[in-house]
mmCIF file of the N, C-alpha and C atoms, coordinates in Angstrom:
data_MODEL
# 
_entry.id   MODEL 
# 
loop_
_atom_site.group_PDB 
_atom_site.id 
_atom_site.type_symbol 
_atom_site.label_atom_id 
_atom_site.label_alt_id 
_atom_site.label_comp_id 
_atom_site.label_asym_id 
_atom_site.label_entity_id 
_atom_site.label_seq_id 
_atom_site.pdbx_PDB_ins_code 
_atom_site.Cartn_x 
_atom_site.Cartn_y 
_atom_site.Cartn_z 
_atom_site.occupancy 
_atom_site.B_iso_or_equiv 
_atom_site.pdbx_formal_charge 
_atom_site.auth_seq_id 
_atom_site.auth_comp_id 
_atom_site.auth_asym_id 
_atom_site.auth_atom_id 
_atom_site.pdbx_PDB_model_num 
ATOM 1   N N  . MET A 1 1  ? 0.151   -6.818  -14.370 1.00 0.00 ? 1  MET A N  1 
ATOM 2   C CA . MET A 1 1  ? 0.721   -5.602  -13.957 1.00 0.00 ? 1  MET A CA 1 
ATOM 3   C C  . MET A 1 1  ? 2.093   -5.522  -14.425 1.00 0.00 ? 1  MET A C  1 
ATOM 4   N N  . ASP A 1 2  ? 2.418   -4.590  -14.983 1.00 0.00 ? 2  ASP A N  1 
ATOM 5   C CA . ASP A 1 2  ? 4.084   -4.696  -15.795 1.00 0.00 ? 2  ASP A CA 1 
ATOM 6   C C  . ASP A 1 2  ? 5.195   -4.408  -14.731 1.00 0.00 ? 2  ASP A C  1 
ATOM 7   N N  . ASP A 1 3  ? 6.143   -4.653  -15.446 1.00 0.00 ? 3  ASP A N  1 
ATOM 8   C CA . ASP A 1 3  ? 7.049   -4.738  -14.492 1.00 0.00 ? 3  ASP A CA 1 
ATOM 9   C C  . ASP A 1 3  ? 7.419   -2.980  -13.158 1.00 0.00 ? 3  ASP A C  1 
ATOM 10  N N  . THR A 1 4  ? 6.827   -2.233  -15.000 1.00 0.00 ? 4  THR A N  1 
ATOM 11  C CA . THR A 1 4  ? 7.191   -0.886  -14.049 1.00 0.00 ? 4  THR A CA 1 
ATOM 12  C C  . THR A 1 4  ? 6.203   -0.456  -13.346 1.00 0.00 ? 4  THR A C  1 
ATOM 13  N N  . ALA A 1 5  ? 4.570   -0.873  -13.210 1.00 0.00 ? 5  ALA A N  1 
ATOM 14  C CA . ALA A 1 5  ? 3.786   -0.700  -12.267 1.00 0.00 ? 5  ALA A CA 1 
ATOM 15  C C  . ALA A 1 5  ? 4.549   -1.498  -11.354 1.00 0.00 ? 5  ALA A C  1 
ATOM 16  N N  . LEU A 1 6  ? 4.484   -2.783  -10.609 1.00 0.00 ? 6  LEU A N  1 
ATOM 17  C CA . LEU A 1 6  ? 5.030   -3.629  -9.823  1.00 0.00 ? 6  LEU A CA 1 
ATOM 18  C C  . LEU A 1 6  ? 6.055   -2.364  -9.062  1.00 0.00 ? 6  LEU A C  1 
ATOM 19  N N  . LEU A 1 7  ? 7.383   -1.425  -9.436  1.00 0.00 ? 7  LEU A N  1 
ATOM 20  C CA . LEU A 1 7  ? 8.430   -1.594  -9.370  1.00 0.00 ? 7  LEU A CA 1 
ATOM 21  C C  . LEU A 1 7  ? 8.002   -0.104  -8.933  1.00 0.00 ? 7  LEU A C  1 
ATOM 22  N N  . ARG A 1 8  ? 7.243   0.657   -8.949  1.00 0.00 ? 8  ARG A N  1 
ATOM 23  C CA . ARG A 1 8  ? 5.962   2.139   -8.476  1.00 0.00 ? 8  ARG A CA 1 
ATOM 24  C C  . ARG A 1 8  ? 5.295   1.138   -7.135  1.00 0.00 ? 8  ARG A C  1 
ATOM 25  N N  . GLN A 1 9  ? 4.972   0.299   -7.285  1.00 0.00 ? 9  GLN A N  1 
ATOM 26  C CA . GLN A 1 9  ? 3.592   -0.194  -6.255  1.00 0.00 ? 9  GLN A CA 1 
ATOM 27  C C  . GLN A 1 9  ? 4.831   -0.035  -4.998  1.00 0.00 ? 9  GLN A C  1 
ATOM 28  N N  . THR A 1 10 ? 5.799   -1.122  -5.491  1.00 0.00 ? 10 THR A N  1 
ATOM 29  C CA . THR A 1 10 ? 6.668   -1.817  -4.490  1.00 0.00 ? 10 THR A CA 1 
ATOM 30  C C  . THR A 1 10 ? 7.288   -0.229  -3.831  1.00 0.00 ? 10 THR A C  1 
ATOM 31  N N  . ILE A 1 11 ? 7.728   1.019   -4.136  1.00 0.00 ? 11 ILE A N  1 
ATOM 32  C CA . ILE A 1 11 ? 8.433   1.812   -3.661  1.00 0.00 ? 11 ILE A CA 1 
ATOM 33  C C  . ILE A 1 11 ? 7.504   2.815   -2.996  1.00 0.00 ? 11 ILE A C  1 
ATOM 34  N N  . ARG A 1 12 ? 6.187   2.464   -3.554  1.00 0.00 ? 12 ARG A N  1 
ATOM 35  C CA . ARG A 1 12 ? 5.037   3.471   -2.770  1.00 0.00 ? 12 ARG A CA 1 
ATOM 36  C C  . ARG A 1 12 ? 4.697   2.715   -1.606  1.00 0.00 ? 12 ARG A C  1 
ATOM 37  N N  . ARG A 1 13 ? 4.698   1.240   -1.244  1.00 0.00 ? 13 ARG A N  1 
ATOM 38  C CA . ARG A 1 13 ? 4.722   0.650   -0.236  1.00 0.00 ? 13 ARG A CA 1 
ATOM 39  C C  . ARG A 1 13 ? 6.309   1.055   0.861   1.00 0.00 ? 13 ARG A C  1 
ATOM 40  N N  . CYS A 1 14 ? 7.209   0.646   0.454   1.00 0.00 ? 14 CYS A N  1 
ATOM 41  C CA . CYS A 1 14 ? 8.550   1.380   0.965   1.00 0.00 ? 14 CYS A CA 1 
ATOM 42  C C  . CYS A 1 14 ? 8.324   2.077   1.768   1.00 0.00 ? 14 CYS A C  1 
ATOM 43  N N  . THR A 1 15 ? 8.223   3.343   0.586   1.00 0.00 ? 15 THR A N  1 
ATOM 44  C CA . THR A 1 15 ? 7.548   4.767   1.152   1.00 0.00 ? 15 THR A CA 1 
ATOM 45  C C  . THR A 1 15 ? 6.750   5.017   3.124   1.00 0.00 ? 15 THR A C  1 
ATOM 46  N N  . ALA A 1 16 ? 5.912   4.499   2.701   1.00 0.00 ? 16 ALA A N  1 
ATOM 47  C CA . ALA A 1 16 ? 4.957   4.253   3.170   1.00 0.00 ? 16 ALA A CA 1 
ATOM 48  C C  . ALA A 1 16 ? 5.871   3.709   4.435   1.00 0.00 ? 16 ALA A C  1 
ATOM 49  N N  . VAL A 1 17 ? 5.708   2.638   4.388   1.00 0.00 ? 17 VAL A N  1 
ATOM 50  C CA . VAL A 1 17 ? 6.755   1.484   5.470   1.00 0.00 ? 17 VAL A CA 1 
ATOM 51  C C  . VAL A 1 17 ? 7.811   2.308   6.275   1.00 0.00 ? 17 VAL A C  1 
ATOM 52  N N  . LEU A 1 18 ? 8.811   3.429   5.654   1.00 0.00 ? 18 LEU A N  1 
ATOM 53  C CA . LEU A 1 18 ? 9.821   4.243   5.950   1.00 0.00 ? 18 LEU A CA 1 
ATOM 54  C C  . LEU A 1 18 ? 8.460   5.765   7.218   1.00 0.00 ? 18 LEU A C  1 
ATOM 55  N N  . VAL A 1 19 ? 8.144   5.741   6.255   1.00 0.00 ? 19 VAL A N  1 
ATOM 56  C CA . VAL A 1 19 ? 7.283   7.128   7.204   1.00 0.00 ? 19 VAL A CA 1 
ATOM 57  C C  . VAL A 1 19 ? 6.610   6.684   8.521   1.00 0.00 ? 19 VAL A C  1 
ATOM 58  N N  . ALA A 1 20 ? 6.240   5.813   8.567   1.00 0.00 ? 20 ALA A N  1 
ATOM 59  C CA . ALA A 1 20 ? 5.500   4.979   9.132   1.00 0.00 ? 20 ALA A CA 1 
ATOM 60  C C  . ALA A 1 20 ? 6.261   5.024   10.119  1.00 0.00 ? 20 ALA A C  1 
ATOM 61  N N  . THR A 1 21 ? 7.579   4.590   9.930   1.00 0.00 ? 21 THR A N  1 
ATOM 62  C CA . THR A 1 21 ? 8.472   4.040   10.768  1.00 0.00 ? 21 THR A CA 1 
ATOM 63  C C  . THR A 1 21 ? 9.192   5.471   11.525  1.00 0.00 ? 21 THR A C  1 
ATOM 64  N N  . LEU A 1 22 ? 9.296   6.011   10.405  1.00 0.00 ? 22 LEU A N  1 
ATOM 65  C CA . LEU A 1 22 ? 9.633   7.847   11.356  1.00 0.00 ? 22 LEU A CA 1 
ATOM 66  C C  . LEU A 1 22 ? 8.977   8.144   12.154  1.00 0.00 ? 22 LEU A C  1 
ATOM 67  N N  . ALA A 1 23 ? 7.754   8.183   11.723  1.00 0.00 ? 23 ALA A N  1 
ATOM 68  C CA . ALA A 1 23 ? 6.474   8.747   12.605  1.00 0.00 ? 23 ALA A CA 1 
ATOM 69  C C  . ALA A 1 23 ? 6.068   8.176   13.937  1.00 0.00 ? 23 ALA A C  1 
ATOM 70  N N  . THR A 1 24 ? 6.655   7.136   13.830  1.00 0.00 ? 24 THR A N  1 
ATOM 71  C CA . THR A 1 24 ? 6.668   6.410   14.938  1.00 0.00 ? 24 THR A CA 1 
ATOM 72  C C  . THR A 1 24 ? 8.237   6.928   16.209  1.00 0.00 ? 24 THR A C  1 
ATOM 73  N N  . LEU A 1 25 ? 8.967   6.700   15.382  1.00 0.00 ? 25 LEU A N  1 
ATOM 74  C CA . LEU A 1 25 ? 9.781   7.283   16.404  1.00 0.00 ? 25 LEU A CA 1 
ATOM 75  C C  . LEU A 1 25 ? 9.715   8.357   17.387  1.00 0.00 ? 25 LEU A C  1 
ATOM 76  N N  . GLY A 1 26 ? 9.753   9.313   16.424  1.00 0.00 ? 26 GLY A N  1 
ATOM 77  C CA . GLY A 1 26 ? 9.850   10.455  16.237  1.00 0.00 ? 26 GLY A CA 1 
ATOM 78  C C  . GLY A 1 26 ? 8.382   11.038  17.753  1.00 0.00 ? 26 GLY A C  1 
ATOM 79  N N  . VAL A 1 27 ? 7.618   9.909   17.333  1.00 0.00 ? 27 VAL A N  1 
ATOM 80  C CA . VAL A 1 27 ? 6.119   9.918   18.883  1.00 0.00 ? 27 VAL A CA 1 
ATOM 81  C C  . VAL A 1 27 ? 6.761   10.066  19.823  1.00 0.00 ? 27 VAL A C  1 
ATOM 82  N N  . SER A 1 28 ? 7.967   8.674   19.984  1.00 0.00 ? 28 SER A N  1 
ATOM 83  C CA . SER A 1 28 ? 8.169   8.206   21.194  1.00 0.00 ? 28 SER A CA 1 
ATOM 84  C C  . SER A 1 28 ? 9.204   8.888   21.033  1.00 0.00 ? 28 SER A C  1 
ATOM 85  N N  . LEU A 1 29 ? 9.481   9.669   20.781  1.00 0.00 ? 29 LEU A N  1 
ATOM 86  C CA . LEU A 1 29 ? 11.013  10.551  21.248  1.00 0.00 ? 29 LEU A CA 1 
ATOM 87  C C  . LEU A 1 29 ? 10.408  12.022  21.489  1.00 0.00 ? 29 LEU A C  1 
ATOM 88  N N  . GLN A 1 30 ? 9.474   12.333  21.222  1.00 0.00 ? 30 GLN A N  1 
ATOM 89  C CA . GLN A 1 30 ? 8.939   13.880  21.822  1.00 0.00 ? 30 GLN A CA 1 
ATOM 90  C C  . GLN A 1 30 ? 7.731   13.796  22.595  1.00 0.00 ? 30 GLN A C  1 
ATOM 91  N N  . SER A 1 31 ? 7.587   14.821  23.179  1.00 0.00 ? 31 SER A N  1 
ATOM 92  C CA . SER A 1 31 ? 6.046   14.652  24.264  1.00 0.00 ? 31 SER A CA 1 
ATOM 93  C C  . SER A 1 31 ? 4.878   14.903  23.789  1.00 0.00 ? 31 SER A C  1 
ATOM 94  N N  . SER A 1 32 ? 4.135   14.192  24.032  1.00 0.00 ? 32 SER A N  1 
ATOM 95  C CA . SER A 1 32 ? 2.248   13.731  23.502  1.00 0.00 ? 32 SER A CA 1 
ATOM 96  C C  . SER A 1 32 ? 1.948   15.374  23.106  1.00 0.00 ? 32 SER A C  1 
ATOM 97  N N  . SER A 1 33 ? 2.174   16.279  23.941  1.00 0.00 ? 33 SER A N  1 
ATOM 98  C CA . SER A 1 33 ? 1.733   17.624  23.188  1.00 0.00 ? 33 SER A CA 1 
ATOM 99  C C  . SER A 1 33 ? 2.287   18.026  21.340  1.00 0.00 ? 33 SER A C  1 
ATOM 100 N N  . GLU A 1 34 ? 3.373   17.602  21.795  1.00 0.00 ? 34 GLU A N  1 
ATOM 101 C CA . GLU A 1 34 ? 3.850   18.279  20.657  1.00 0.00 ? 34 GLU A CA 1 
ATOM 102 C C  . GLU A 1 34 ? 3.768   16.826  19.683  1.00 0.00 ? 34 GLU A C  1 
ATOM 103 N N  . ALA A 1 35 ? 3.482   15.661  19.714  1.00 0.00 ? 35 ALA A N  1 
ATOM 104 C CA . ALA A 1 35 ? 4.130   14.604  18.652  1.00 0.00 ? 35 ALA A CA 1 
ATOM 105 C C  . ALA A 1 35 ? 2.194   14.619  18.110  1.00 0.00 ? 35 ALA A C  1 
ATOM 106 N N  . GLY A 1 36 ? 1.515   15.168  17.687  1.00 0.00 ? 36 GLY A N  1 
ATOM 107 C CA . GLY A 1 36 ? 0.133   15.375  17.149  1.00 0.00 ? 36 GLY A CA 1 
ATOM 108 C C  . GLY A 1 36 ? 0.250   14.618  15.745  1.00 0.00 ? 36 GLY A C  1 
ATOM 109 N N  . PHE A 1 37 ? 1.272   16.264  15.425  1.00 0.00 ? 37 PHE A N  1 
ATOM 110 C CA . PHE A 1 37 ? 1.020   15.456  13.575  1.00 0.00 ? 37 PHE A CA 1 
ATOM 111 C C  . PHE A 1 37 ? 2.110   14.578  12.984  1.00 0.00 ? 37 PHE A C  1 
ATOM 112 N N  . LEU A 1 38 ? 3.086   14.158  14.030  1.00 0.00 ? 38 LEU A N  1 
ATOM 113 C CA . LEU A 1 38 ? 3.896   12.612  13.879  1.00 0.00 ? 38 LEU A CA 1 
ATOM 114 C C  . LEU A 1 38 ? 2.467   11.815  14.063  1.00 0.00 ? 38 LEU A C  1 
ATOM 115 N N  . LEU A 1 39 ? 2.252   11.810  15.293  1.00 0.00 ? 39 LEU A N  1 
ATOM 116 C CA . LEU A 1 39 ? 1.314   10.511  15.331  1.00 0.00 ? 39 LEU A CA 1 
ATOM 117 C C  . LEU A 1 39 ? -0.042  10.923  13.856  1.00 0.00 ? 39 LEU A C  1 
ATOM 118 N N  . ILE A 1 40 ? -0.573  11.585  13.162  1.00 0.00 ? 40 ILE A N  1 
ATOM 119 C CA . ILE A 1 40 ? -1.091  11.345  12.112  1.00 0.00 ? 40 ILE A CA 1 
ATOM 120 C C  . ILE A 1 40 ? -1.069  11.004  11.224  1.00 0.00 ? 40 ILE A C  1 
ATOM 121 N N  . LEU A 1 41 ? 0.557   11.097  11.243  1.00 0.00 ? 41 LEU A N  1 
ATOM 122 C CA . LEU A 1 41 ? 1.300   11.253  9.964   1.00 0.00 ? 41 LEU A CA 1 
ATOM 123 C C  . LEU A 1 41 ? 1.674   9.597   10.080  1.00 0.00 ? 41 LEU A C  1 
ATOM 124 N N  . ALA A 1 42 ? 2.318   8.918   11.171  1.00 0.00 ? 42 ALA A N  1 
ATOM 125 C CA . ALA A 1 42 ? 1.924   7.445   11.094  1.00 0.00 ? 42 ALA A CA 1 
ATOM 126 C C  . ALA A 1 42 ? 1.037   6.339   11.018  1.00 0.00 ? 42 ALA A C  1 
ATOM 127 N N  . VAL A 1 43 ? -0.011  7.067   12.075  1.00 0.00 ? 43 VAL A N  1 
ATOM 128 C CA . VAL A 1 43 ? -1.362  6.638   11.531  1.00 0.00 ? 43 VAL A CA 1 
ATOM 129 C C  . VAL A 1 43 ? -2.321  6.556   9.800   1.00 0.00 ? 43 VAL A C  1 
ATOM 130 N N  . VAL A 1 44 ? -1.416  7.921   8.980   1.00 0.00 ? 44 VAL A N  1 
ATOM 131 C CA . VAL A 1 44 ? -1.875  7.342   7.537   1.00 0.00 ? 44 VAL A CA 1 
ATOM 132 C C  . VAL A 1 44 ? -1.415  6.637   6.894   1.00 0.00 ? 44 VAL A C  1 
ATOM 133 N N  . SER A 1 45 ? -0.322  6.516   7.153   1.00 0.00 ? 45 SER A N  1 
ATOM 134 C CA . SER A 1 45 ? 0.997   6.078   6.267   1.00 0.00 ? 45 SER A CA 1 
ATOM 135 C C  . SER A 1 45 ? 0.624   4.284   7.050   1.00 0.00 ? 45 SER A C  1 
ATOM 136 N N  . VAL A 1 46 ? 0.643   3.984   7.692   1.00 0.00 ? 46 VAL A N  1 
ATOM 137 C CA . VAL A 1 46 ? -0.395  2.561   8.509   1.00 0.00 ? 46 VAL A CA 1 
ATOM 138 C C  . VAL A 1 46 ? -1.533  1.854   8.068   1.00 0.00 ? 46 VAL A C  1 
ATOM 139 N N  . VAL A 1 47 ? -2.331  3.365   7.663   1.00 0.00 ? 47 VAL A N  1 
ATOM 140 C CA . VAL A 1 47 ? -4.068  2.728   7.149   1.00 0.00 ? 47 VAL A CA 1 
ATOM 141 C C  . VAL A 1 47 ? -3.943  2.469   5.417   1.00 0.00 ? 47 VAL A C  1 
ATOM 142 N N  . TYR A 1 48 ? -2.881  3.738   4.601   1.00 0.00 ? 48 TYR A N  1 
ATOM 143 C CA . TYR A 1 48 ? -2.634  3.108   3.759   1.00 0.00 ? 48 TYR A CA 1 
ATOM 144 C C  . TYR A 1 48 ? -1.703  2.054   3.380   1.00 0.00 ? 48 TYR A C  1 
ATOM 145 N N  . LEU A 1 49 ? -0.675  1.469   4.071   1.00 0.00 ? 49 LEU A N  1 
ATOM 146 C CA . LEU A 1 49 ? -0.256  -0.110  4.048   1.00 0.00 ? 49 LEU A CA 1 
ATOM 147 C C  . LEU A 1 49 ? -1.377  -0.993  4.088   1.00 0.00 ? 49 LEU A C  1 
ATOM 148 N N  . VAL A 1 50 ? -2.395  -0.656  4.893   1.00 0.00 ? 50 VAL A N  1 
ATOM 149 C CA . VAL A 1 50 ? -3.435  -1.905  5.179   1.00 0.00 ? 50 VAL A CA 1 
ATOM 150 C C  . VAL A 1 50 ? -4.407  -2.105  3.767   1.00 0.00 ? 50 VAL A C  1 
ATOM 151 N N  . VAL A 1 51 ? -4.820  -0.856  3.538   1.00 0.00 ? 51 VAL A N  1 
ATOM 152 C CA . VAL A 1 51 ? -5.610  -0.820  1.840   1.00 0.00 ? 51 VAL A CA 1 
ATOM 153 C C  . VAL A 1 51 ? -4.657  -1.453  1.369   1.00 0.00 ? 51 VAL A C  1 
ATOM 154 N N  . GLU A 1 52 ? -3.614  -1.186  1.057   1.00 0.00 ? 52 GLU A N  1 
ATOM 155 C CA . GLU A 1 52 ? -2.961  -1.562  -0.545  1.00 0.00 ? 52 GLU A CA 1 
ATOM 156 C C  . GLU A 1 52 ? -2.337  -3.299  -0.126  1.00 0.00 ? 52 GLU A C  1 
ATOM 157 N N  . PHE A 1 53 ? -2.029  -3.484  1.092   1.00 0.00 ? 53 PHE A N  1 
ATOM 158 C CA . PHE A 1 53 ? -1.889  -4.618  0.777   1.00 0.00 ? 53 PHE A CA 1 
ATOM 159 C C  . PHE A 1 53 ? -3.418  -6.027  0.869   1.00 0.00 ? 53 PHE A C  1 
ATOM 160 N N  . ILE A 1 54 ? -4.949  -5.364  1.891   1.00 0.00 ? 54 ILE A N  1 
ATOM 161 C CA . ILE A 1 54 ? -5.771  -5.700  1.221   1.00 0.00 ? 54 ILE A CA 1 
ATOM 162 C C  . ILE A 1 54 ? -6.282  -5.972  -0.732  1.00 0.00 ? 54 ILE A C  1 
ATOM 163 N N  . LYS A 1 55 ? -5.499  -4.523  -0.911  1.00 0.00 ? 55 LYS A N  1 
ATOM 164 C CA . LYS A 1 55 ? -6.871  -4.359  -2.017  1.00 0.00 ? 55 LYS A CA 1 
ATOM 165 C C  . LYS A 1 55 ? -6.129  -5.619  -3.281  1.00 0.00 ? 55 LYS A C  1 
ATOM 166 N N  . VAL A 1 56 ? -7.163  -6.095  -3.760  1.00 0.00 ? 56 VAL A N  1 
ATOM 167 C CA . VAL A 1 56 ? -6.856  -7.188  -4.902  1.00 0.00 ? 56 VAL A CA 1 
ATOM 168 C C  . VAL A 1 56 ? -7.001  -7.274  -6.081  1.00 0.00 ? 56 VAL A C  1 
ATOM 169 N N  . ASN A 1 57 ? -6.126  -7.260  -7.112  1.00 0.00 ? 57 ASN A N  1 
ATOM 170 C CA . ASN A 1 57 ? -5.989  -7.338  -8.281  1.00 0.00 ? 57 ASN A CA 1 
ATOM 171 C C  . ASN A 1 57 ? -6.614  -8.228  -9.391  1.00 0.00 ? 57 ASN A C  1 
ATOM 172 N N  . PRO A 1 58 ? -7.808  -7.927  -10.182 1.00 0.00 ? 58 PRO A N  1 
ATOM 173 C CA . PRO A 1 58 ? -8.158  -9.156  -10.664 1.00 0.00 ? 58 PRO A CA 1 
ATOM 174 C C  . PRO A 1 58 ? -7.732  -10.056 -11.517 1.00 0.00 ? 58 PRO A C  1 
ATOM 175 N N  . PRO A 1 59 ? -8.183  -11.021 -11.454 1.00 0.00 ? 59 PRO A N  1 
ATOM 176 C CA . PRO A 1 59 ? -6.771  -11.819 -12.877 1.00 0.00 ? 59 PRO A CA 1 
ATOM 177 C C  . PRO A 1 59 ? -6.789  -11.485 -13.881 1.00 0.00 ? 59 PRO A C  1 
ATOM 178 N N  . ALA A 1 60 ? -5.645  -11.778 -14.745 1.00 0.00 ? 60 ALA A N  1 
ATOM 179 C CA . ALA A 1 60 ? -6.106  -11.269 -16.110 1.00 0.00 ? 60 ALA A CA 1 
ATOM 180 C C  . ALA A 1 60 ? -6.862  -11.838 -16.286 1.00 0.00 ? 60 ALA A C  1 
ATOM 181 N N  . GLU A 1 61 ? -6.433  -13.329 -16.703 1.00 0.00 ? 61 GLU A N  1 
ATOM 182 C CA . GLU A 1 61 ? -7.878  -14.213 -17.297 1.00 0.00 ? 61 GLU A CA 1 
ATOM 183 C C  . GLU A 1 61 ? -9.235  -13.289 -17.412 1.00 0.00 ? 61 GLU A C  1 
ATOM 184 N N  . SER A 1 62 ? -9.475  -12.576 -16.426 1.00 0.00 ? 62 SER A N  1 
ATOM 185 C CA . SER A 1 62 ? -11.140 -12.201 -16.901 1.00 0.00 ? 62 SER A CA 1 
ATOM 186 C C  . SER A 1 62 ? -11.024 -10.647 -17.125 1.00 0.00 ? 62 SER A C  1 
ATOM 187 N N  . LEU A 1 63 ? -9.589  -10.749 -17.583 1.00 0.00 ? 63 LEU A N  1 
ATOM 188 C CA . LEU A 1 63 ? -9.827  -8.974  -18.115 1.00 0.00 ? 63 LEU A CA 1 
ATOM 189 C C  . LEU A 1 63 ? -10.118 -8.697  -19.170 1.00 0.00 ? 63 LEU A C  1 
ATOM 190 N N  . ASP A 1 64 ? -9.441  -10.142 -20.292 1.00 0.00 ? 64 ASP A N  1 
ATOM 191 C CA . ASP A 1 64 ? -10.104 -9.832  -21.978 1.00 0.00 ? 64 ASP A CA 1 
ATOM 192 C C  . ASP A 1 64 ? -12.190 -10.419 -22.273 1.00 0.00 ? 64 ASP A C  1 
ATOM 193 N N  . GLY A 1 65 ? -12.355 -10.877 -21.213 1.00 0.00 ? 65 GLY A N  1 
ATOM 194 C CA . GLY A 1 65 ? -14.203 -11.006 -21.447 1.00 0.00 ? 65 GLY A CA 1 
ATOM 195 C C  . GLY A 1 65 ? -13.877 -12.571 -22.166 1.00 0.00 ? 65 GLY A C  1 
ATOM 196 N N  . SER A 1 66 ? -13.321 -13.251 -22.405 1.00 0.00 ? 66 SER A N  1 
ATOM 197 C CA . SER A 1 66 ? -13.499 -14.587 -22.997 1.00 0.00 ? 66 SER A CA 1 
ATOM 198 C C  . SER A 1 66 ? -13.490 -15.333 -21.821 1.00 0.00 ? 66 SER A C  1 
ATOM 199 N N  . SER A 1 67 ? -13.846 -16.533 -21.603 1.00 0.00 ? 67 SER A N  1 
ATOM 200 C CA . SER A 1 67 ? -14.560 -17.850 -21.194 1.00 0.00 ? 67 SER A CA 1 
ATOM 201 C C  . SER A 1 67 ? -13.583 -18.430 -21.384 1.00 0.00 ? 67 SER A C  1 
ATOM 202 N N  . SER A 1 68 ? -13.163 -20.064 -20.399 1.00 0.00 ? 68 SER A N  1 
ATOM 203 C CA . SER A 1 68 ? -12.072 -21.392 -20.776 1.00 0.00 ? 68 SER A CA 1 
ATOM 204 C C  . SER A 1 68 ? -12.909 -21.902 -21.995 1.00 0.00 ? 68 SER A C  1 
ATOM 205 N N  . THR A 1 69 ? -14.356 -22.066 -21.486 1.00 0.00 ? 69 THR A N  1 
ATOM 206 C CA . THR A 1 69 ? -15.304 -22.818 -22.064 1.00 0.00 ? 69 THR A CA 1 
ATOM 207 C C  . THR A 1 69 ? -15.257 -22.244 -23.720 1.00 0.00 ? 69 THR A C  1 
ATOM 208 N N  . GLU A 1 70 ? -15.454 -21.125 -23.917 1.00 0.00 ? 70 GLU A N  1 
ATOM 209 C CA . GLU A 1 70 ? -14.967 -20.949 -25.494 1.00 0.00 ? 70 GLU A CA 1 
ATOM 210 C C  . GLU A 1 70 ? -13.862 -21.030 -26.294 1.00 0.00 ? 70 GLU A C  1 
ATOM 211 N N  . ASP A 1 71 ? -12.752 -20.860 -25.516 1.00 0.00 ? 71 ASP A N  1 
ATOM 212 C CA . ASP A 1 71 ? -11.715 -21.460 -26.115 1.00 0.00 ? 71 ASP A CA 1 
ATOM 213 C C  . ASP A 1 71 ? -11.078 -22.696 -26.149 1.00 0.00 ? 71 ASP A C  1 
ATOM 214 N N  . GLU A 1 72 ? -12.310 -23.977 -25.731 1.00 0.00 ? 72 GLU A N  1 
ATOM 215 C CA . GLU A 1 72 ? -12.315 -25.170 -25.895 1.00 0.00 ? 72 GLU A CA 1 
ATOM 216 C C  . GLU A 1 72 ? -12.662 -25.295 -26.899 1.00 0.00 ? 72 GLU A C  1 
ATOM 217 N N  . GLU A 1 73 ? -13.939 -24.937 -27.993 1.00 0.00 ? 73 GLU A N  1 
ATOM 218 C CA . GLU A 1 73 ? -15.145 -24.830 -28.379 1.00 0.00 ? 73 GLU A CA 1 
ATOM 219 C C  . GLU A 1 73 ? -14.300 -24.413 -29.982 1.00 0.00 ? 73 GLU A C  1 
# 
């Protein structure tokens, strides 16, 4: 990944953390009947964060299609 892609990924993760925190705070301050949308918003942002941190990017070496044995010959 280049620097721009890493910066965008970091901004998305930080935004998701902020949304989850603010939505959870909003749920705790409101009554349970009024906090439905905030609860959904908090759950969606937490799920996004979990998926984002579990997702593994393939190493750059495997992308070019050459193996290390071909380079040694």
